[in-house]
N, C-alpha and C positions, 0 to 999 in steps of 0.2 A: 883070339881074342878079337883079331881081324874081320875073320870069316862073321861072328857074333855083332861085329859092327856093322856088316854089310846087310846082314839079315833084317837088322832092325831097322836101316835106312830105307831099304826095298821095300820091307813090310809096310812103312810109314806110308811110302809113297803110291805102293798099290790103293790102301785103303784112301789116301787124297784122292784119289784116282776115281776111283769107286762112288764113294759118298759123292764127286762132282757128279757123275751118271745118277745118282740117285736124287740128290738135289733136281736136275734137271728133268728128271722123270715125274717128280714131286710137281714142279712147276708147270709144266707143259707135257700133261700126259698124251692127249692126242697127235702129239710128233710120234709116238712110240707106239707097235703094236701091243696088245694087250698080252699075247702071249711073251712076249720079251719082259714085259714088266714082271709078270709071274714068276719068270725063271730067275730074274735079277735079284727079286725079293725071296724067292725061295733059297738059294744060292749064298746070299749073304749073314750065314749064321752070325759073322762076326760084328756087323751093323746093324742087329737087332735094335739097338738101343735106338741107333739114328730111326728107322722105320716109328718106332715104339712113341718119340719124340715128336715126330712130324705129323702120326696121326691124329695125336690128343695137345697139338700145340704147345708141348712143353718148357719154360722157358730156358732150360738149358740150352734148347737148340739156339736161342739169339748167340748165347755164348761163343756157339760154334760157327756161327754165320758170319757175327759181325768182323771178323777179320778178311771176311772177304771183300769187303766195303775199300777196302786200298789196295784189291787184285788188277792189276795190268790191263786184263781184257774188260771191255765196256761188260760186255754182255755178262760176265761174272759178276762183276758190281749191280748191273741191273736186278738178275738174278736175285741177289743178295737184298736189295732195296725189296722187292716183292716180297719175302717170307716175311723181315720186318714189319713193313705194312699190314700185312695178314696178321701177324703176333700180336699186333698194336690194337687192332679192333676189341683183342679181349681185354686190353688192361684199361683200368678205370685212370681217367684225365689225372686224378687226384695224385697221383703213386710218384715218388719219384725215380723210378723206373725208367715210366714213361716218359718224363721231361729230358732222362738221361738218354732214351733210344730217339729222340727225337735229336739233340745236338750232333748223336753221332751221325746220322742221315745227311746233316748238312753238304759238310765237304766233300763226301763221293758224287755229290748229286752237281755241283762245281766245278770239281777238276773233271768231270766229262764235258766242260763245254770248253774244256782247251784242248779237245782233239780237232781233227778234221771238220769242212764242214757239213760233210753228211752225218759224219758220227753227232754232231752237233743236231742236224736235225730229228733226229732218232731220239735224242736227248732229252730235247726240247719237247719234242710231242711227249715223250714220257713225264715228264715234270709238268707238264699242263695237266696230265690227269691229276699227279700226287698234290698239286697246288689246291685244285678243287677239292679234294678231299681233306688235306692238312694244310693250309696256307701258312700254319705257324711254323713249318720245318723251316722255308724260306724265307720268315719274314723279315730278317737281318740284313738278308743278300742281295737286295734290290740292284746294286751295281754291276752285280754279273749279267745282269740282262740288259745292261744299257749295249746300245749297238755301235757296233767296229765299221769304220769307213769299208773296210774291205769284207765284211759280212756278204753273204750272195741275198738276194731279195727273199729266199725261202725262210734264211734262219733270220734275218729282218723279223718278216712280220709275224714269225712264231716268239720271238725275244719280245715284240711288243705286246703282243697277245697276252704273256704272264707278266708284264710291266702293271697292264691293269690291273690284274687277276691281284697282284699281290699291295697295289695302291692301299694307303690307307692315311688318316691323318698327319700321322707320326712323318710320313717319308714325301708326300705330296707336291712340296713345295720342289723336294729335289727331280721327282717323274716329270711336272709339268715343266723346269728349266730343260731337262733333256728333250721331252717330246717335241718343244717351242722350236729347239737347233734342228729337230728331223723334220720342221715343218720347212726349211728352208734349202734344203738338198734339193737335187737335181731329178733323182727318182719321182716323178707326178705321183706313178702308185702308192709308192711307200707315202710320202709326204700327205695324200689324200687318208691313207690309214691313221699317221701322224696325229692331224686335224680332228679325223672322228675320236682317237685315242682322248685327244681333250675334254670331248663334249663326255666322253663316255666316266671318266675322272669326275667330273661337274656331279654327273646325275646319283654316283657311286659313293661320293664322300662329299657329304652336303656342305660341312665346313670349308671344300675348297670351291666352290661354285661362282663366287664373287671372281677369286683369283682366275678360275678358268677362262670367267668369259672376259675379263680385262686381258688375258692373252689372246682370246680367240680375236677381241679386236685390236690386237696390237698387229695381229696378222690380215684383220684385213685391210688397214693400213697400207700394207705391203703393196695392193692392187695388184697382185697376180692373180689373174684370171681363176685356176683351178683354187686356188687356195681362198679366195675371198668366196665361191659358192659352196665348198665344203664346209666354208664357216659359218653360212646362213642356213645351210641344212642342218648343224648341229647345234646353231642357236633356236632353230625352233622346237629340237626334243629338250633342249635346256630349259624353254619358254614352258612346255609341256609337265615338266615335272615342277618348276617350282615359277606356277601362276602369279602374275600382277607382281612380280620383283622383281625384273633387268627391265622393266620397257623404257628404262631413260636409254639404252641402245638402239633404240626403234629408228632413229634419226640417221644415226650411223648407218643402217642397213638399207633404207631407204635410198641414202644418196649412190650408192653400189647399184642401183635397178640395171644401170646400162652394163653391167658387166657379165649379166648373167643369161644364159645361151642353152646351160642345161636344163633339161626337165625338172629334176629333180630339185635343185636349187630354184629355179622360176614357181613349181609348186609351193615349195616351203618358204617364198617370201609370200606369196599371195596369202598363203595360211594366218600369217605374221598381220599381215594388214586384214584382214577380215578378222580376225581374233582382237586386234587393237583397233577399231575401225573410229571408237570413240576420240582416240586421243591423236588420229591423225585427222589435220584436218582438209588436206586434200586425199584424202581415200579413194572418193569415186572416181579422181581424175586418174590415178595410179591405177587403178582396175580397170578404168575405158583403156587406157594405155595398152592394157595386155589382150582387152577383146576386138582390138582393128587386127589383130592377125590368127583370132581364134580359130581358124579351119586348120589353118597353116601349126597350130601349137600339138605337143602331144597327146595321147588318150587323158596319160597323168595331170597335165597342167589343166587341160578343158574340164576334168572333173573337177578338180580344184577352185576354179575360177567358175563355176557356177553355183559350187556353194558356198564360197566367199559374198558375189554377189547377193546371195538371196540373203546370207548372214547380214550384210551391209543394208538391205534392204529393209529387213528386219527392225535394225538399231537407229535408221537415217530413212524413213517412209517415203516423207514427203521431197526431199533431193535427189532419191536414186531409181522413182516410177519408170521413167524411160529406160533405165540402163537394165531392170529385173528385167520389165519386159522384150528387151534386146535379146538376153543373154537366153530366156526363156523359148525364144522363140528359134535362134542361133541351136539349140541344144536339142530341140522337139521337130523341127519343121526340117532345117537345113543339115541335118548330121544323119550321116549311114552307122555312125557306132551304136549296138544297140544299149549298149552299156550308158553312154549318155543321155541317151532318149528316154532309157527308161529313169534315170534320176531326173532329168527333167520333167517328164510326167508325173514323177512324185511331188516332186516341191510345187508344181504349177496346181495338181490337185489339194495339197495342204494350203496353199495362198487362197484356194478361188474359196475353199467351204468355210474354215476355220482360223483366220489368223492366228487368234490367241494360242490356240494350241500349235500352230505353226511355230510359234514362236518359242513356246514351250520345249518343241521337237529340235526346231535346228540350232536353239542357242544352250541348250541343256549343256549342266557342268559335266564335263569332258572326265574320265578316270584317266587318275597318274600314272606316266608309263614309269615300268617296273626298273631296278637297277640292274639286275644280271640275267638278258635273255638267252643267251647263248652257254647257259650253265648246263651240261648234260645230266638227264635226267638220273637222279639217284641210284636207282636200280641197275642200272646200266652201266652208272659207274663203278661200284662197288664190283661188277662184273668184270669191267677193264682194268680196275686195279689186279686182280688175278691175272690177267696175263699182261701184266707189265714185260717187255723185253721181247714181247712176240710183236711177228704183225698188226695183231690186235689193237696194240698201245699204240701204233703209227695211223692206222685208222680210224681210230677210235672208234671203231666199231668192233661188235663179237666177231667169233670166228664163225658163227653160221653164216654171219650176211656175206662172208667172200671164200668161202670155202667150200668145194662141190663135195657134193655127198655126204653132208653136213649132218648125218644122222649119226655117227659116230664121238660128234663132239659134243662134250659134257659141259651144260649151262655151270658156271662157278658163280658163287656170291662169296662175301666174305663173311668169315664167322658171325652170330649175333656180338654184338658187345655187351661183356662181362666180367667182374672182377675173379671169377672161380671158375676151376676145370669142371665144371658137374655136366653132368650127359645133357646133351639138348633135344632127349628122345621126345619128350614131354613138354606143352606150353605152360602145361600147368604147374610144373615141377620145376623148370627153370628159373635160374636166378632173374631178378630184376635186370634189366639192361639198364644203361646209360639214355637217359630220354632222348628219341629220334630227333632229328632237325628237323625245323621247319620246310615242310615238302615245297618248292613252286609249283605251280598250276600248270598241268599240261594243257588246259586248253587255255588259252589266253581270254582273259574275264574284258567283256566291253559293259557298255552300259546296257539301258533298255532297246529294244529293236528299232524304235523311231530314231533315237539316238544314233543306232551305227549306223543307218543309212545314210548322215551325214559323208561318212567315210567309205561309201559303197565305190570298189575300185574293182569292178571284177573283168576280168581279162576275156578271152575268146576259150571256149572248147579246151582243156588241156589235153593234147593225146599225148598215149604213152600207153605202157602194159594196163590194161583193165586188172585191180588188183582185186580181192575177192572178201564175200560173207555170203552170209544166209538171208532168207527172207521173210516179213510179214506185214502185212496191210495197217495201217492204220488213218485215223482221220485227215480232215485238213482245216487248218486254220490261216485266214485270213492275210494277206501277204501284208500289210499294216497292223495288225494285230488288231484293228477296230474294227476290221470288216470296211472292203472298200467300195462294197454294193452300199453300202450307204451313204458313200459320197456321191453317189450319180445323181442325188438332189436339185433342185432350183440352186443358182451358182450365185451366193451370197455376195456383196460386194466387198471387196478386197481392201488389203491396208490402204490408207491414206486416199480412199475414196476410186481404185484403182480396178476394172470390173475384170476377173479373167475369165476366159473360156476354159473347161476342164476336159480333161482328155477322156476317152471312156478307160475302164477296166473291169476287172470281175474275179470274183474270188470267192470261194467256199469254205466253210465249216466244219467239224464232228470232232470227237477226243477219246479219250481211253480213261481206263481208272487207276486205282492206287490201292495200297496192302498193308501188311502190318507184321509179326514178325519171330525170333526164336533165336535160340544161344550158339555155344561152340565147347567141346571138350579138347581134351588134351591127343594127341596124335601117338600115341605109344601105341606097339606093337600093330604098324601098319602092314597092310597087305596089300599088293599092289592091284589096280582093278584095270581090267582093258576093255574095249570096244570097238564095234566093226565100223567104218567108214560105210556111210550111204548118202542117200539125197537129203537135203535140210529141208525143213518145211516151206512150203510157199503156199502164202495166204489167196484167197481168190480175189479178182480184180473187184477194186468197188471204185465209185464216180468219184473222179477228185474233180471234176470242171462241169456240170450240167449246161447243157446247148444253152439254156435261157439265159446264162450269164456270160457267154461268152459269143454270142450272134450266132446260135446254131453249131458250136463244135461244142461235141462230148468229149472228155477225155477221160478214160476210165485205165487204171494201172496197179501194178502191185511190184515187188523186189524182190529177187530171188539173189541166191550165190550158189554158183555150181563150179566146181573145179576151180577152185582160187578167183574167178572171176564175178562180180555185181554187176546187174543188170537190171533197168527199169523196165520194165515189160508194159508197154502202152499200147491202149486200143483207141483209135480215132475213129468217130463217127460223125457224117454231115450230115446235119439235120437241119441244113439250111437249104435255101433255093437256086444258091448258084456254087460253082465248082470253085475248090479250095487248094492254091497252089502254094509254094514257095514258102513249106514249113521250116521253123529253127528253135532251138528251144537253148536255152540258158539260166541254170543256177546262180542264185545269190548266196555270198559265202556263208558258209554252216559250220558246224560247232567241229567235223571229223573232216573236212576238206574233200564232201563229195561233188564229184563235176563233170559233166558226158566227157567221155574217153571220145567219143567220135562226133560229127554230125549227126543231126534226127533227118535219117533216109526216109523218105516217102517219094517210091520212084515213079508214079504217075498222080497224077491229079486226082483228089478226093472231090467226085459227082454225091451229087444229093443223094441221100439213105445209103450211100456207101460205108464201109467197115472197113478198117485196115487196121492191122495188129504188126509192132513195129519192139524188137528189142533193142535198148538203148546201153550199150557197154559204157558204166564209168569206171572211174578211178576215182583214190582219196589223195590225190595231188593237187586240189584247188585251194584257195582261200580259205583260211579259218577264219572264223568269229564265234563265238560264245553265242547260241541262242537259246531263246524260252520257250518251249522246252528244249531240251538237250537235242533232241530228235527231229526236231523241226526243219524243213525242206520249202524253202521257195524257188516258184517255179516261175518262168516267164515262156509261154510258147506264143510264137508270131505266125501269121501266115498271110496271103494277100488281102486279107480282108482287116487284122488290126492286131496288136500284141493283147494277149490277155494274162494274166496273172491267179495262180493260185498256189495254196501251200499243203504240203500235207506230212504228214509223221511217217519214218521210215524205221523197222524192226530193227533194234540194235544188234541183232544175232547177224546181219546181212555183213557186220565189221569184225566179226571172229574170226579170227586169221587160223591157217591150217598148221602153224608152228608153235600153236597155245600150251603144247602140254608142259611142264614143269617139274626140273628134276625133285625125288621128293625132300632133299634135304635144303635145295633150297628154299621147298614150297615152307617146307618148317622157320628156316631165317626168316623168310620175307613175310610168313605172317605174324612172327612176335614183334618183326621190326616195324608194321605197320602202328599206326597206333588204335588202343583198343576206341579211342572214343569215333575211330572211320568203319566202325562195324554197323553193319545195318542186318535186321533181321524179319522175316516175311514167313507168312503162312500162304501156302496154295492147298486151297480145298479141292474136294471131290478129283482126286488124282491115284487111281487105283491101281498106280505100277507097282510089282517090286524095283528091287535096287538093279537088276543085270538089266529088265526093260528097258529101267530108266537113263542109269548110265550109256545103253546104247544107242537110246535116242538122241539124248544131248550130245553124244560123241558126233552123230550124224550133222549136228550144228555147230561142231568145232569147240564143245566144252569137254573137256578132257578129265577122266578121272586120275586123277596122280596114286589114290591107294582108300581101300574100304575097309572097312571093321565091323562089327556087330559087338555093342553095348548093351546089355540089359535088355536082349530082344530087341533092339534099335538094330536096322544097316546103315550105317555113316559111310557115305561116300563126301571123300575129299577132293575138289576137282580146282582145275584152274584154265584161265582162258586168256586170251590177248587180245585187245582191238589193234585196228591196221594203226592209230598212233601211238603206239609201243605201250598203251596202259594195262596192266596186268591187273586180273581181278582172281581172288582165290574163293572159293566157295566150301561150306559145307552143307551135305545135304543130310538130312535123317529121314527115313522113311520107317514108319511102325507098321510090320509083316501082320495083316489080320485087320488093320484099324479099321472098325466100320465107318469113319468118318472120314477115310481116303486122305486125311491131311499130311502134307509133307512139310516139313520148317525147314526154312534154309537163311544160314548165314554168309552174309556176302563182305570181303576185307578188300580194300582200292584206296590206294594213294589219293584217287579222285575220288572222292564218296559221292560226288554229284552224279557217277552215273549208276550208283549203286541199283535205284528207283526202274533204271531201262532196265537193267541187266537184270534184276527180278521181273518183268514184263517177258523180257524175253525167257524167261527159263518158264513161266507159267503158261506162253503160246507154245513154246514146244512140247510140252511136257501133257498137254490138253489136248492138242489135234495131231 
């Protein structure tokens, strides 16, 4: 009898041990060699029910995992949370069981915060992901995240971030009281974050905006230098979110001008003065006080001051003629900063040619700022949820971003939301999932091109490792969208009778075409496809800036992507009668952050009738601003003669990265998760390639075939690609062998549908060349 009891106890212990190991392998497979996983599965006949449950996400697994939520080991708790989070993705929110799981998840997460600071930090980083995915789990646990006096700074900052994510109309009073208390602490960095958090609450919870503004005014009255400056920066953002609503506080802000010595705070105050100049009687005097030390100011303040004085001039032309002439002169003649000088030239040209158009451009209505700009992109968030309890959840990056030799790492994704356990093999047969949430714009939206120039803030060329893509050439569009060459005519009289002398500029035009479409069927019985890497397509050089527009300098070029590096291949020709030297280049902000990764190197003076070829490495870490069209790139080139402007359209396939091949299951789940209205269909005519040739050609430009099959005589290729900014695009390519029309049908799905047209153009360019 005793032996029997001992055997039963030992057996239970061994089973529990093996279950824990199996669970860990399921949760973190890339930590174990595949052979070990296979042997363990083959040997554990008594645990076959567990593998079956894990593979089909059977509800019974939750009953086995839930007790682990109260385990003493925090790693076990996080692993159990991960399993339940994955399982909840398959449940309808209307089910009682869904609510039960929500209630069970909160207490263990709260308990993790009573550990030592290092464990708290790991727990908080994981909770940050969980709150972004399912804020309802911890919506009643706000007090747990209140900062303690003895918390290390890294724990304090993480708690602060989670507090803002959980802030709602129900708890905002409690949160604001706490944040106001934090703003009186001695840790300067933490105080600044607390003040900024108050502004984020105002933007997130509209009903609390007035109370937040009142709290910020109370903080300004403390006259603590760094508190006052952060509060003014935050109030500027509130004005952007709620225009013409809280102008009554402007007088209080103006009283604190003497406290401002940080560039961001000074720029914010200048913006407020310009935006509400008609409500400030002495706005010109305030701006004149900033102008006195113009050359000593930072670039950020100089740019903002230039824009604000031009705004003031358009609102009060008769009173500010001298002021605007002074700032334009300082910006264009006395400044060595090309960003400032370029913006000054643009404003000068606008004011000198068409004052009415200048008013429409400079005083155009600005888009409201968004609520949550720091949320993790949904696809990445789903992947990180699958890595809760690992380093990936602390870094908030997928393992492939920091694990060397990432080829063995499988990209994970949450299962598609559904109320049943039907197979997910086919998009057509899968049950309808819950409607996906609204996806945030991956590329930040701005107004029209001229409106965007109001906030132009280009930095020097970004140095860094050049990132990669493939290449094709497109035409050019004028820098101001309406043709700078059209502004070269007579100088009409400016506003208020002031005559402006316009600076010279140049630009060139040309464009591309557009297409049509077709559909997608299910992915049942997929057969994987492969391709081999070779060089991507490079278009021949085209003239971007003709000599007649640039005082004898002719610029031709194209874009290339080779071995993960993007380049702009330029050909500079001197058709003037004088030597050209001192070349430099700069890009305007653009949709994908393209920027020179190194200076423009012309090693010797460019003599008349001489041509030089240069390969300029590019990076994608520059400033981002949505352009129209999306692939428009505005360029300024300087030499000893003048500054010249042109714009060109870069082919999108130079932005297709090398790790753009998606796992087959992830492809299926992502395709179904993207709304049907995001699907775009096109036709590519005169394309006589078969499926193998097309797949090989596309793979050379980083468009990867995930799977292929033949349906009713049509070859179907299922493909994926990823852009440098992390946007995934999924494609279905239908090729009819022996079709006399040589027509290929292309279906594209993407969370940012505005890129689909340009991806289609990339397909067409690659397949036809």
